[in-house]
PAFI-304871 format. One record per residue: x, z negated, y of N, C-alpha, C, O, CB in turn. Coordinates in steps of 0.05 Angstrom, whole numbers, plus 32768, in hexadecimal, padded with zeros to 4 digits. Atoms other than C-alpha are relative to their C-alpha. Glycine has a CB too. Layout:
% residues N
XZYXZYXZYXZYXZY...
END
This chain:
% residues 113
7FF4801A80078069805582247FF57FF87FE57FDC7FF87FE17FFB7FEB801580098009801A8066803D81DC80117FE97FF6802A7FE97FF9800180187FEC7FF38017800B80777FFB81BC7FF57FFC7FE37FDC7FFB7FE07FFC7FE6801180098002801C80747FF38170800E7FE87FF380267FE77FEF8007801A7FF07FF68018800C807C7FAE8151800180037FE27FF280127FD67FEF7FE880087FFE8001801D80927FA1810A800D7FE77FF880187FD88009800F80197FF57FF28017800A80AD7F6B80DE7FEF7FE87FF97FF97FD47FEE80147FF8801380118016800780717F3E80D77FFB7FFF7FE2800380117FD37FE68002800F80078003801C80577F2580957FF87FE47FF97FF27FD4800B801880087FEF8008801A800A80467EEA806A80197FF07FF9802B7FFA7FEB7FED80027FE77FE88010800580797EB280697FF77FE37FFC7FE37FDA80078014800280188006801C8004807A7E6A8051800A7FEF8017801C7FF78025800D7FF67FE67FF680127FEB80827E308081801D7FFA7FFC80277FF67FE67FF07FE580007FE48004800080CA7E2780938010801A7FFD8028801A7FFF80077FEE7FEA7FF37FE7800480D97E7080878007800E801B8003800280307FEE80127FF17FF77FF17FE880F37EA580B77FF6801D7FFF7FF180287FE9801F8000800280077FE47FFD80DF7EE980D0800F800B801880157FFC802B7FE1800480037FF57FF37FE880FE7F1B80FF7FEE801780077FEA802A7FF8801D800B7FFA80127FEB7FF680CE7F4481288010801480108024800D801D7FE97FF480117FF47FEB7FF080E27F8681477FEB800E80107FD4800F8009800F80147FEE80127FF07FEE80C47FAF817F8010801980088023801780187FF67FEF80187FF37FE77FF880D97FF881857FF2800B80187FDA801080187FFF80147FE8800B7FF67FE780D0801281CB8007801D8004801D80267FFD800A7FEF80177FFB7FE47FFA80CA805A81E27FEF800880187FDB7FFB801E7FFB80127FE8800F7FF57FEA80B28082821D80067FF4801C7FF97FFB802F7FE37FFC7FFB7FF7800B7FE680D480598253801D7FF67FFD80277FF47FE77FED7FE980097FE48008800181198041826680017FE27FF980007FD1800A800E8005801B8002801B800B81198003823A80137FEC800E800C7FD68014800580007FE27FEC80127FF681597FE782577FFB7FF6801D80097FE48027801B800D7FFF800680077FE4813B7FE2829D7FEB7FEA80027FE67FDF80187FF68018800F801780117FFE81027FB3828A80047FE67FF0800D7FE67FD97FE8800E7FF680038019800F80FA7F6A82777FEA80047FEC7FD880147FEF7FF97FE9801380137FFE801680D47F6182377FF67FE47FF880037FD07FFC800D800F7FE8800C8019800980A77F2C82197FF480037FE47FED80197FDC7FEB7FF5801480108002801880897F1781D77FE97FED80067FEC7FD7801180117FF57FE8801880107FFF80427EFC81D67FF57FFC7FE47FFD800A7FD17FEA800E8013800F8003801980177EE2819E7FE37FF880067FDD7FEB801A800E7FEC7FEE801C80067FFE7FCD7EDC81937FF67FF77FE57FF680067FD27FEF80198009800B800B80187FB07EAF815F7FE27FFE80017FD77FFC8017800C7FE37FFA801D800180007F677EAE814A7FF67FE6800E7FFE7FD080077FF580027FE4800C80177FF37F3F7E81817880127FF38015800A7FDE80207FF87FED7FEC7FED800C7FED7F7B7E7381A58005801480168002802C8014801A7FF87FF37FF97FEF7FEA7F917E8D81E8801A800F7FFA802B80057FEB80037FF0801A7FE67FF280037FC87EC181EB80167FEF800C80137FE380217FFE801C800E7FEA80117FF8800B7EA081F1801980108004802080207FF380057FEA7FEB7FE67FF37FFC804B7EB9821080157FF17FF080197FD97FF480078000801F7FED800D801280807EAA81DC801C8001800B802A7FEC800B8000800E7FE57FE57FFE7FF780C07EC481FA8003801780147FF4802A8014801380057FE87FFA7FED7FEB80DE7EEB8234801E80067FFF802E7FF57FF97FF87FF6801C7FE47FF97FFE811E7F12823A8004801380177FF48026801A800B800C7FE67FFA7FEF7FEA813C7F328278800A801C7FF68010801F7FDE80157FF480127FF97FE48008814D7F7C8278801B80037FF4801F80137FE17FFE801280197FE57FFF800B81967F70826A80057FEB7FEA801C7FE87FE080157FFE80157FFE8014801581897F388239800D7FE6800A80127FD47FFA800F800A7FE97FF180177FF681AC7F0682667FF07FE780057FFB7FD28009800D80088019801180177FFB81717ED882707FE980007FEC7FDB80157FE97FF58000801D801680038013813F7EBF823D7FF17FE780057FFC7FD3800F800A80017FE3801080187FFE81067E8E823E7FEC7FFF7FE87FE480147FDE7FF08000801B80118003801780D97E7282087FEA7FEC80057FEC7FDA801680117FF67FE880168014800080977E4F8200800A7FE67FF3801A7FE77FE17FE7800B7FF27FF88019800B809F7E0681F17FFA7FFF7FE280087FF27FD37FF27FE9800F80098001801C807B7E1181AF8014800D7FED801380077FD57FE5800D7FFD7FED7FF2801180B37E3E8195801D7FFA8007802F80037FF97FFA801E80007FE580047FF780EF7E2681BB80117FF27FEB80097FDD7FE080007FEF801B7FEE800B801581297E18818C7FFB800C7FE5800C80087FD37FFC7FE37FFF80067FF3801A81087E3F81548000801E80018002802C7FEC7FE57FF67FF680027FE37FFD81057E8581708016800A801380207FFB80247FE58009800B7FEC7FF37FEF81377EB481907FF8801C80067FF5802C7FF4801C7FFE7FF280067FE47FF881277EF281B8801A800E8007802C800280127FEC800080187FE97FF07FFA815A7F2981BD7FF8801D80037FE180247FFD80167FFC7FEA80067FE47FFD815F7F7281CC801A80107FFC8030800780007FF48006801C7FEB7FED8003818A7FAE81BC7FF8801880127FE980298009800580087FE280087FEB7FED81857FDC81F8800A801C7FF77FFE80307FFE800B7FFB801B7FF77FE7800B81AD801281D47FEC800B7FEC7FEB80247FE8801C7FFD7FF380137FF7801481778014819E7FE37FFE800A7FD180037FFB80037FEE7FE7801B80027FF4813C800881CD7FEE7FEE7FEE7FD77FF47FE97FF3801B8002800F8012801281277FCE81A180027FE3800980177FD98012800C80037FE48003801D7FFA81107F8781AE7FFC7FF17FE67FF07FFB7FD37FE87FFB801480028010801881157F50817B7FF57FE480067FF87FD9801C801B7FFE7FF28007801D7FFE80F87F0B816E80077FF47FE47FF97FFA7FD17FE27FFC80077FF9800E8018811B7EE1813A7FF17FE580007FF27FD58012801F7FFB7FFE80118018800280EC7EAA812280097FF07FE880097FFA7FD17FE280077FFE7FF68011801681067E7080F97FEE7FE77FFF7FDE7FE18011801D7FF78005800F8019800480E77E3080DE7FE3800480067FD77FF48015800B7FE98011801C7FF97FF980A37E5080E07FEC7FEB7FF77FF07FDF7FE27FF9801B7FF480158015800580667E2380E27FE5800E7FFD7FE28025800480007FEB8016801B7FF58003801D7E2D80D17FF5800B801B7FE88020801C7FED7FEB7FF5800C7FF87FE6800C7E31811B800F8017800D8009801E80247FFF7FE880127FF47FE77FF7803B7E6C81247FF080197FF77FF6802F8000801D80027FF780107FEA800980077E9781017FF2800D80177FE3800080267FEC7FF67FEB800C7FF27FEA7FF17ECC81328008801E7FFE801980257FED800A7FF5801C7FF77FE57FFC7FF67F15814580147FFF8017800E7FF4802C7FE8801480067FEA80007FEC80377F1F816B8002801C800D800380307FFF801A7FF77FF37FFE7FE77FF0803C7F5381A280198000801180217FEB801B7FE7800380117FEB7FFD7FEB80767F6D81CB7FF2800D80187FDF801C8015801880107FF6800D7FF77FE780667F7D821380158005801580287FF680187FEB7FED80097FF07FFB7FE880867F9C82507FEF7FF480177FDC800180208006801E80048012800D7FED806A7F6C82847FFC8010801A7FE680108025800B7FE5800780037FF27FE780787F9782C07FED80187FFD7FDE801F800F801B800A800A80117FE9800680557FD382A07FE57FF97FF57FD280097FF5800E80137FED80198008800C801E7FAB82807FF9800E7FE67FE280117FDF7FEA8005801480047FF1801980287FCF823F80097FEE7FE8801E7FE17FEA8010801B80007FF8800F801880297FAF81FA7FFC80117FE77FEE80257FE87FF07FE67FFE80047FF18019802D7FC681B27FE77FF87FF27FD67FEA7FFD80187FFB7FEF80188005800F7FF97FC2817C80017FE57FF17FED7FDB7FE77FFC80167FEB7FFD801B800C80157F818161800880017FE3800480147FD57FE77FF180027FF98004801C80307F68811F7FF77FE47FF77FFC7FD08006801F80047FFB800B80198009800F7F3180F680157FEF7FF380247FF77FE27FE980057FED7FEF8014800D80367EF380E57FED7FEA7FF57FDD7FDE800380157FF3801480118015800D80157EC480B380127FED7FF280227FF47FE17FEC800D7FEC7FF18016800C80347E8280A07FEE7FF17FEE7FDB7FE47FF7800E7FEE80168012800D801380157E67806180107FF97FE7802280067FDF7FE980137FF97FF48008801980287E4280237FF0800A7FE87FF780047FD180047FE17FFF
END
């Protein structure tokens, strides 16, 4: 099982980023997926959840209305569209298969002016 995140970077407040998570080694379409984030000195936070078929999504209150999780099961890829980014969105973002307990290496998102 392998998960590889990409798309992070440095962005100004109010900007947007689209994170991707390429999955391999398991039947991606069978599993719900999540995005987590870990900021320095803060607890790990569940950002978003998406069901295996994409039919159900949930978001942390801190990102609700600003982020959108999606997936392309044909491409074995998970996405997180992040808009109206704020300073406190700065963190390492991970994708994770909750049932398998597997996550990627993370991608750094830094919001700074």
